[in-house]
C-alpha positions as CSV (number, residue, x, y, z in Angstrom):
1,M,-64.2,50.6,-27.0
2,R,-67.0,51.6,-29.4
3,V,-69.4,54.3,-28.0
4,R,-73.0,54.2,-29.1
5,R,-74.2,57.5,-30.6
6,S,-77.0,57.9,-28.1
7,Q,-74.2,58.3,-25.4
8,L,-72.3,61.1,-27.2
9,R,-71.9,64.3,-25.3
10,A,-69.7,67.2,-26.3
11,C,-68.7,70.7,-25.1
12,L,-68.8,73.6,-27.5
13,V,-66.3,76.5,-27.2
14,R,-65.7,79.5,-29.5
15,F,-62.7,81.6,-28.8
16,S,-61.5,83.6,-31.8
17,H,-59.0,86.4,-32.6
18,E,-56.8,87.3,-35.6
19,T,-53.9,89.3,-34.2
20,H,-51.9,92.0,-36.0
21,S,-48.7,92.3,-34.0
22,F,-48.0,95.9,-35.1
23,S,-51.4,97.4,-34.4
24,P,-51.4,100.1,-31.7
25,V,-54.8,98.9,-30.6
26,S,-54.6,96.1,-28.0
27,T,-57.4,93.6,-27.5
28,A,-58.9,93.6,-24.0
29,L,-61.5,91.3,-22.3
30,D,-64.3,93.7,-23.1
31,D,-63.6,93.5,-26.8
32,F,-64.5,89.8,-26.8
33,R,-68.0,90.3,-25.4
34,P,-68.3,86.7,-24.2
35,V,-71.6,84.9,-23.8
36,Y,-72.1,81.8,-21.8
37,G,-74.2,78.6,-21.7
38,G,-77.5,78.6,-23.4
39,K,-77.0,82.1,-24.8
40,V,-74.3,80.8,-27.1
41,L,-76.8,78.7,-29.0
42,E,-79.6,81.3,-28.7
43,R,-77.6,83.9,-30.5
44,A,-76.7,81.5,-33.3
45,R,-80.2,80.3,-33.9
46,E,-81.3,80.7,-37.6
47,T,-77.9,82.0,-38.7
48,R,-75.2,80.6,-41.1
49,T,-72.5,81.0,-38.5
50,G,-70.0,78.3,-37.4
51,V,-71.7,78.0,-34.0
52,A,-75.0,77.4,-35.8
53,G,-73.3,74.7,-37.8
54,F,-72.2,72.9,-34.7
55,A,-75.6,73.2,-33.1
56,D,-77.6,72.0,-36.1
57,S,-75.3,69.1,-36.9
58,A,-75.2,68.0,-33.3
59,R,-79.0,67.9,-33.3
60,E,-79.0,66.0,-36.5
61,Q,-76.4,63.5,-35.3
62,G,-78.1,63.0,-31.9
63,V,-75.2,64.6,-29.9
64,E,-75.9,66.3,-26.7
65,L,-74.2,69.7,-27.0
66,V,-73.0,71.6,-23.9
67,P,-72.3,75.2,-24.8
68,V,-69.5,76.6,-22.6
69,L,-68.8,80.1,-24.1
70,S,-68.5,82.1,-27.2
71,A,-66.0,84.9,-27.4
72,G,-64.7,86.7,-30.4
73,A,-63.0,90.1,-31.1
74,G,-62.3,91.9,-34.3
75,P,-58.7,91.8,-35.6
76,A,-56.4,94.1,-33.8
77,G,-53.3,94.2,-31.7
78,P,-52.2,91.4,-29.3
79,V,-54.7,90.1,-26.7
80,T,-53.9,91.2,-23.2
81,T,-52.6,88.5,-20.9
82,D,-55.5,89.2,-18.5
83,A,-58.1,88.7,-21.3
84,Y,-56.6,85.4,-22.5
85,E,-56.0,83.9,-19.1
86,T,-59.5,84.9,-18.0
87,I,-61.2,83.3,-21.0
88,R,-59.0,80.3,-20.8
89,A,-59.9,79.8,-17.2
90,E,-63.6,80.0,-18.0
91,V,-63.2,77.5,-20.9
92,L,-61.5,75.0,-18.7
93,S,-63.9,75.5,-15.8
94,G,-66.9,75.1,-18.1
95,I,-65.5,71.9,-19.6
96,R,-64.6,70.5,-16.1
97,D,-68.2,71.2,-14.9
98,A,-69.6,69.4,-17.9
99,M,-67.5,66.2,-17.6
100,P,-67.7,63.4,-18.4
101,V,-67.9,64.2,-22.1
102,N,-67.0,62.4,-25.2
103,G,-65.7,65.4,-27.0
104,V,-64.8,69.1,-27.1
105,L,-65.7,71.0,-30.2
106,L,-63.8,74.2,-30.7
107,A,-64.3,77.2,-33.1
108,L,-60.9,78.8,-33.2
109,H,-59.1,81.2,-35.6
110,G,-55.5,80.0,-35.6
111,A,-53.8,83.4,-35.7
112,M,-54.2,84.6,-32.1
113,L,-51.3,86.2,-30.2
114,T,-51.2,87.5,-26.7
115,E,-48.8,89.9,-24.9
116,D,-46.9,86.9,-23.7
117,L,-47.7,83.9,-25.9
118,Q,-46.8,83.3,-29.6
119,D,-49.2,80.3,-29.7
120,P,-52.1,80.8,-27.3
121,E,-54.4,78.5,-29.2
122,G,-51.8,75.7,-28.9
123,D,-51.7,76.4,-25.2
124,L,-55.5,76.3,-25.0
125,I,-55.7,73.0,-26.8
126,Y,-52.8,71.6,-24.6
127,C,-54.7,72.6,-21.5
128,I,-57.9,71.1,-22.7
129,R,-56.2,67.8,-23.6
130,R,-54.6,67.6,-20.2
131,L,-58.0,68.2,-18.6
132,V,-60.1,65.7,-20.6
133,G,-57.5,63.0,-21.2
134,P,-56.4,61.0,-24.3
135,D,-59.7,59.3,-25.0
136,T,-61.9,62.4,-25.4
137,V,-62.1,63.6,-29.0
138,V,-60.9,67.2,-29.4
139,A,-62.0,68.6,-32.8
140,A,-61.9,72.2,-34.1
141,T,-62.6,74.5,-37.0
142,F,-60.1,77.1,-38.0
143,D,-59.9,80.1,-40.3
144,L,-57.8,79.4,-43.4
145,H,-55.7,82.4,-42.4
146,G,-54.5,80.5,-39.3
147,N,-50.8,80.3,-38.4
148,I,-51.0,76.6,-37.4
149,S,-48.4,75.3,-34.9
150,P,-47.2,71.8,-34.3
151,Q,-48.5,72.1,-30.7
152,M,-52.1,72.7,-32.0
153,V,-51.8,69.6,-34.2
154,Q,-50.2,67.4,-31.6
155,D,-53.0,67.7,-29.0
156,I,-56.0,67.7,-31.3
157,D,-57.8,64.8,-33.0
158,L,-59.5,66.6,-35.9
159,L,-59.3,70.0,-37.5
160,F,-61.2,71.5,-40.4
161,A,-60.1,74.7,-42.1
162,Y,-62.5,77.0,-43.9
163,R,-62.1,76.1,-47.6
164,T,-63.4,79.5,-49.0
165,Y,-62.2,83.1,-49.0
166,P,-64.5,85.0,-48.6
167,H,-65.4,82.7,-45.7
168,V,-68.8,81.5,-46.7
169,D,-68.4,78.0,-45.4
170,G,-67.9,78.4,-41.7
171,Y,-71.3,76.7,-41.1
172,D,-70.4,73.8,-43.4
173,Q,-67.0,73.2,-41.8
174,A,-68.6,73.1,-38.4
175,V,-71.1,70.5,-39.7
176,N,-68.1,68.4,-41.0
177,C,-66.4,68.8,-37.7
178,V,-69.3,67.3,-35.8
179,R,-69.6,64.4,-38.3
180,G,-65.9,63.8,-37.8
181,F,-66.2,63.9,-34.1
182,V,-69.0,61.3,-34.2
183,A,-67.1,59.0,-36.5
184,A,-64.0,59.2,-34.2
185,A,-65.9,58.8,-31.0
186,E,-67.7,55.7,-32.3
187,G,-64.5,54.2,-33.5
188,Q,-65.3,54.4,-37.2
189,V,-62.1,56.3,-37.9
190,H,-58.7,56.6,-36.1
191,P,-57.3,60.1,-36.8
192,V,-53.6,60.6,-37.3
193,R,-52.2,64.0,-38.4
194,H,-49.2,65.5,-40.1
195,I,-48.4,69.2,-40.4
196,E,-46.2,70.5,-43.2
197,K,-45.0,74.1,-43.2
198,C,-43.3,76.1,-46.0
199,P,-40.9,79.0,-45.4
200,W,-43.4,81.3,-46.9
201,M,-45.8,84.1,-45.8
202,P,-48.4,84.5,-48.6
203,H,-50.2,87.8,-48.8
204,S,-53.9,87.3,-48.1
205,Q,-55.0,89.7,-50.9
206,N,-54.5,86.9,-53.4
207,M,-55.9,84.0,-51.4
208,L,-59.4,84.2,-53.1
209,T,-60.7,80.7,-53.6
210,A,-63.1,81.5,-56.5
211,G,-60.1,81.3,-58.8
212,G,-56.3,81.7,-58.9
213,P,-53.5,80.0,-57.0
214,M,-55.4,79.3,-53.8
215,A,-58.3,77.7,-55.7
216,E,-55.8,75.4,-57.4
217,I,-54.3,74.5,-54.0
218,E,-57.8,73.7,-52.6
219,E,-58.5,71.5,-55.7
220,R,-55.3,69.6,-55.1
221,S,-56.3,69.1,-51.4
222,L,-59.8,67.9,-52.3
223,A,-58.3,65.4,-54.8
224,W,-56.4,63.8,-51.9
225,E,-59.5,64.0,-49.7
226,D,-61.5,61.9,-52.1
227,R,-59.6,58.9,-50.8
228,D,-61.5,56.8,-48.2
229,D,-58.4,56.6,-46.0
230,I,-58.0,60.4,-45.7
231,I,-60.4,62.3,-43.4
232,N,-59.4,65.9,-44.1
233,V,-56.8,68.0,-46.0
234,S,-56.6,71.6,-44.8
235,P,-54.3,74.1,-46.4
236,F,-53.7,77.3,-44.5
237,G,-52.5,80.5,-46.1
238,G,-51.6,82.0,-42.7
239,F,-51.8,85.6,-41.5
240,P,-48.5,87.4,-42.3
241,W,-49.0,90.3,-39.8
242,S,-48.7,88.0,-36.8
243,D,-45.1,88.1,-35.6
244,T,-44.8,84.5,-34.5
245,R,-42.4,81.6,-35.3
246,H,-45.5,79.7,-36.5
247,V,-46.4,82.3,-39.2
248,G,-47.1,81.3,-42.8
249,F,-48.4,78.6,-45.1
250,S,-49.1,75.1,-43.8
251,V,-51.0,72.0,-44.7
252,I,-52.5,69.6,-42.2
253,V,-53.6,66.2,-43.3
254,T,-55.7,63.9,-41.1
255,A,-55.6,60.3,-42.3
256,D,-57.4,57.2,-40.9
257,G,-54.7,55.4,-39.0
258,D,-51.9,55.9,-41.6
259,P,-49.3,58.5,-40.5
260,D,-47.2,57.8,-43.6
261,L,-50.1,58.6,-45.9
262,A,-50.8,61.8,-44.0
263,R,-47.2,62.9,-44.4
264,R,-47.1,62.1,-48.1
265,A,-50.3,64.0,-48.8
266,A,-49.3,67.0,-46.8
267,R,-45.9,67.3,-48.5
268,D,-47.5,66.9,-51.9
269,V,-50.0,69.7,-51.4
270,A,-47.3,71.9,-49.8
271,A,-44.9,71.4,-52.7
272,F,-47.8,72.1,-55.1
273,A,-48.5,75.4,-53.3
274,W,-44.8,76.4,-53.1
275,E,-44.6,76.2,-56.9
276,R,-47.3,78.9,-57.0
277,R,-45.8,81.3,-54.4
278,H,-44.9,84.0,-57.0
279,R,-48.6,84.3,-58.0
280,F,-49.5,85.6,-54.5
281,T,-47.6,88.9,-55.2
282,V,-49.9,91.9,-54.7
283,D,-50.2,94.6,-57.4
284,W,-52.2,97.6,-56.2
285,V,-53.1,100.8,-58.2
286,P,-51.7,104.2,-57.1
287,V,-54.4,106.4,-55.7
288,E,-54.5,109.0,-58.5
289,D,-54.7,106.3,-61.2
290,A,-57.5,104.5,-59.3
291,L,-59.5,107.7,-59.0
292,D,-59.1,108.4,-62.7
293,R,-60.3,104.9,-63.5
294,A,-63.3,105.2,-61.2
295,L,-64.3,108.6,-62.4
296,G,-64.0,107.5,-66.0
297,A,-66.0,104.3,-65.7
298,N,-69.1,103.9,-67.8
299,H,-71.0,101.9,-65.2
300,Q,-71.4,102.3,-61.5
301,P,-70.7,101.7,-58.7
302,V,-66.9,101.2,-58.8
303,V,-65.4,100.0,-55.5
304,L,-62.1,101.5,-54.4
305,V,-60.6,99.0,-52.0
306,D,-58.6,100.5,-49.2
307,A,-57.2,97.1,-48.3
308,S,-54.1,98.5,-46.5
309,D,-56.3,99.7,-43.7
310,N,-58.9,96.9,-43.8
311,P,-60.0,96.3,-40.2
312,G,-60.4,92.6,-41.1
313,S,-56.6,92.4,-41.5
314,G,-56.0,94.3,-38.2
315,G,-55.9,97.8,-39.8
316,T,-56.9,100.6,-37.4
317,G,-59.8,101.7,-39.7
318,D,-58.8,105.4,-39.4
319,T,-56.1,106.0,-42.0
320,T,-56.8,108.9,-44.3
321,G,-54.9,108.4,-47.5
322,L,-57.9,107.6,-49.7
323,L,-60.2,110.0,-48.0
324,R,-57.8,112.9,-48.4
325,A,-57.5,112.1,-52.2
326,L,-61.3,112.2,-52.5
327,V,-61.7,115.4,-50.5
328,D,-58.8,117.2,-52.3
329,G,-60.1,116.1,-55.7
330,G,-63.6,117.4,-54.9
331,V,-65.0,114.0,-55.7
332,T,-68.8,113.6,-55.3
333,D,-71.5,110.9,-55.7
334,T,-69.2,108.8,-53.5
335,V,-69.6,106.9,-50.2
336,V,-66.7,106.3,-47.8
337,S,-67.1,103.5,-45.3
338,L,-66.1,103.2,-42.6
339,I,-63.8,105.6,-40.7
340,R,-63.3,104.8,-37.1
341,D,-63.5,108.1,-35.2
342,E,-65.0,108.2,-31.7
343,E,-64.5,111.9,-31.3
344,S,-66.2,112.8,-34.6
345,V,-69.1,110.5,-33.8
346,A,-69.6,112.2,-30.4
347,R,-69.5,115.6,-32.2
348,A,-72.1,114.5,-34.7
349,V,-74.4,113.2,-31.9
350,N,-73.9,116.5,-30.0
351,I,-74.9,118.8,-32.9
352,G,-77.6,116.4,-34.2
353,V,-79.1,115.3,-37.5
354,G,-79.5,118.2,-40.0
355,S,-76.8,120.3,-38.4
356,T,-73.6,121.3,-40.2
357,G,-70.2,121.5,-38.5
358,R,-66.4,121.2,-39.0
359,F,-65.0,117.7,-38.5
360,A,-61.4,116.5,-38.4
361,L,-61.7,112.8,-39.5
362,G,-59.4,109.9,-38.8
363,G,-55.7,109.9,-38.5
364,R,-55.7,109.6,-34.7
365,L,-54.4,106.0,-34.1
366,T,-51.6,106.0,-36.7
367,P,-50.8,109.7,-37.3
368,D,-47.6,108.8,-39.1
369,L,-49.7,107.3,-41.9
370,G,-51.6,110.6,-42.4
371,P,-53.1,113.3,-40.3
372,P,-56.8,113.9,-39.9
373,V,-58.8,115.2,-42.9
374,E,-60.8,118.4,-42.2
375,V,-64.2,118.7,-43.8
376,T,-67.3,120.8,-43.4
377,A,-70.2,118.4,-43.4
378,T,-73.9,118.0,-42.5
379,V,-75.0,115.2,-40.2
380,Q,-77.2,113.0,-42.3
381,T,-78.0,110.1,-40.0
382,I,-77.1,108.9,-36.5
383,S,-77.6,105.3,-35.2
384,D,-76.5,102.8,-32.5
385,G,-74.6,101.0,-35.2
386,T,-76.5,97.7,-34.9
387,Y,-77.5,95.8,-38.0
388,W,-78.1,92.2,-39.2
389,L,-76.0,90.4,-41.8
390,K,-77.9,89.4,-44.9
391,G,-75.1,88.4,-47.2
392,P,-73.5,84.9,-47.7
393,M,-71.1,85.3,-44.7
394,S,-72.7,84.6,-41.4
395,R,-76.2,85.4,-42.7
396,G,-78.6,86.3,-39.9
397,A,-75.9,87.2,-37.3
398,R,-76.1,90.5,-35.5
399,A,-73.2,93.1,-35.9
400,C,-72.5,96.4,-34.3
401,V,-70.0,99.1,-35.0
402,G,-70.9,101.2,-32.0
403,R,-72.5,104.6,-32.4
404,A,-72.3,105.7,-36.0
405,A,-73.2,108.7,-38.2
406,V,-73.2,109.6,-41.9
407,L,-71.7,113.0,-42.7
408,D,-72.5,114.6,-46.1
409,A,-69.6,116.8,-47.2
410,G,-71.0,118.2,-50.4
411,G,-71.9,115.0,-52.1
412,L,-69.2,112.9,-50.4
413,Q,-71.0,110.7,-47.8
414,I,-68.7,109.5,-45.0
415,L,-69.8,106.8,-42.6
416,I,-68.0,107.2,-39.3
417,A,-68.3,104.9,-36.2
418,E,-66.9,104.2,-32.8
419,R,-65.5,100.8,-33.8
420,A,-63.3,99.8,-36.7
421,S,-65.2,97.4,-39.0
422,S,-64.9,96.2,-42.6
423,T,-67.9,97.0,-44.8
424,N,-68.4,93.4,-45.8
425,D,-72.2,93.4,-45.9
426,P,-74.3,96.0,-47.8
427,E,-76.7,96.1,-44.8
428,L,-74.2,98.3,-43.0
429,L,-74.8,101.0,-45.6
430,R,-78.6,100.4,-45.9
431,R,-78.9,100.6,-42.1
432,H,-77.6,104.2,-42.5
433,G,-79.8,105.2,-45.4
434,I,-77.4,104.5,-48.2
435,Q,-78.4,102.3,-51.1
436,P,-75.1,100.7,-52.2
437,E,-76.1,100.4,-55.8
438,E,-76.6,104.1,-56.3
439,P,-73.3,106.0,-55.8
440,K,-70.7,106.3,-58.6
441,I,-67.9,105.2,-56.2
442,L,-67.8,103.2,-53.0
443,A,-64.6,103.8,-51.1
444,L,-64.4,100.9,-48.7
445,K,-62.0,99.8,-46.0
446,V,-62.2,96.1,-47.0
447,K,-60.1,93.4,-48.6
448,N,-61.9,90.3,-50.0
449,H,-64.8,89.3,-47.7
450,F,-67.0,92.1,-49.1
451,R,-66.9,90.4,-52.5
452,A,-69.4,87.7,-51.4
453,A,-72.2,90.2,-51.0
454,F,-71.0,93.2,-53.1
455,E,-69.9,91.6,-56.4
456,P,-73.5,91.3,-57.7
457,L,-74.0,95.0,-57.0
458,V,-70.9,96.7,-58.5
459,S,-69.4,97.1,-61.9
460,E,-65.7,97.1,-61.1
461,I,-63.3,96.6,-58.1
462,I,-60.0,98.4,-57.9
463,N,-57.4,97.6,-55.2
464,V,-55.8,101.0,-54.2
465,D,-52.3,101.5,-52.9
466,T,-52.7,103.5,-49.7
467,P,-50.8,103.7,-46.4
468,G,-51.9,101.2,-43.8
469,L,-50.8,98.4,-41.5
470,A,-51.7,95.7,-44.0
471,G,-50.1,97.0,-47.1
472,A,-48.8,95.3,-50.2
473,T,-45.4,94.4,-48.8
474,F,-43.9,93.3,-45.5
475,D,-40.5,94.8,-45.8
476,A,-40.9,97.8,-43.5
477,L,-42.5,95.8,-40.6
478,P,-40.2,95.2,-37.5
479,Y,-40.5,91.4,-37.3
480,Q,-38.7,89.8,-34.4
481,N,-40.1,86.3,-34.1
482,I,-40.8,85.0,-37.6
483,P,-38.5,82.2,-38.9
484,R,-35.9,83.4,-41.3
485,P,-35.2,82.9,-44.2
486,I,-38.8,83.2,-45.4
487,Y,-40.4,84.1,-48.7
488,P,-41.0,86.9,-49.8
489,L,-38.7,88.7,-47.5
490,D,-35.9,86.2,-48.5
491,L,-36.2,85.5,-52.2
492,E,-33.6,82.8,-52.3
493,V,-35.1,80.5,-49.7
494,Q,-35.8,77.0,-50.8
495,Y,-38.5,74.4,-49.9
496,P,-37.7,71.8,-48.9
497,G,-34.6,73.4,-47.4
């Protein structure tokens, strides 16, 4: 039965986490900092976030949006069972209270794990489908690093992956999701899906979509999507540090009423991607060579990328390999950002701005990757760690790293904070009195997201080979659940196999 647009009503839920199975830092309920009801939209107002995309598009399409909750935590170890079950119960209760609705709009990640579940997002979608019934449209956006499962695809109508890395299109994909929901609810399209998975865990370091193999895969996907009978083609690179049977590369195609077409398109894109798997191999520069290059550069600043400990990949944010090399080498005119160290922050706050003290930095959460680095430093600034994003990613959104301080160790400025966080937006540095264009070297715990805002400001970017939980290879990780054989751990595996 065709539904008139003026009748459309949809719930909105955001529940997001990217889980690193081997992180020692578990993810608890307090880490999600959920907000409910009207506050969900209030926080997103005048931002370029996914939630804002849902809200703005719903308003434009004449859809009554019922915000249920928004809960997201930074990448870390598995979500506790209590946190997941509590938020899931609140999601289902909020949807139940809002019924009847024509749709449920979800902002998910796709790579969440809990202490007990390898596919919590599949479980959540399953529970929502059982609650709302077969005629309610369930549509979602996902991060392109999602490990998508057949269960997720079975119980959803529409799904839209981010197409960019750095993820600057979260807002746009939410807009597309709402438009897809309207078309499906009004009977203009009849979504059918196919998921195609390859035996392959690509490294996310080479998933940049401005160029290279992932850009070519996206172009192949868009060529299929140009057809009127295909609604969406979403390639997912996956998140290789999630120890789940659903790990790795996948393609989900949503066609208009033609399952055979969805299957053909998905298999074509997957085969195209598989042929490019060797180009996702990571080649990072040894620390000493990276320092020599940075110190010898004619233009500044040069970024030393400490990607192995990038908190955005589930790194603890407190490994000390790069920091130790800078301190031992007496390197100056350099900014290090950001070292997670609650004890040192508390000490900085205690002695106060302008005071000098001895600090043992980092190396607490993963001491086997390097002990703390001792420095004598002057406390330069102290803050509550709150700042607003001004770069292309989630522009206008509020961020917080907990209490933070800048320590000046003889020309080496070190930003420390209570929470691990990737330095993806220059505003984090400016908030603490550092102009990112001025130092000779920026030593950042980042991977690729920072490029969206930093590339216009820097002269060179060097990926440094340092110890960390998200390093260049997967060989040393104690996987138990991933499917085997799988590339690149098993070089002889074939697709299709």
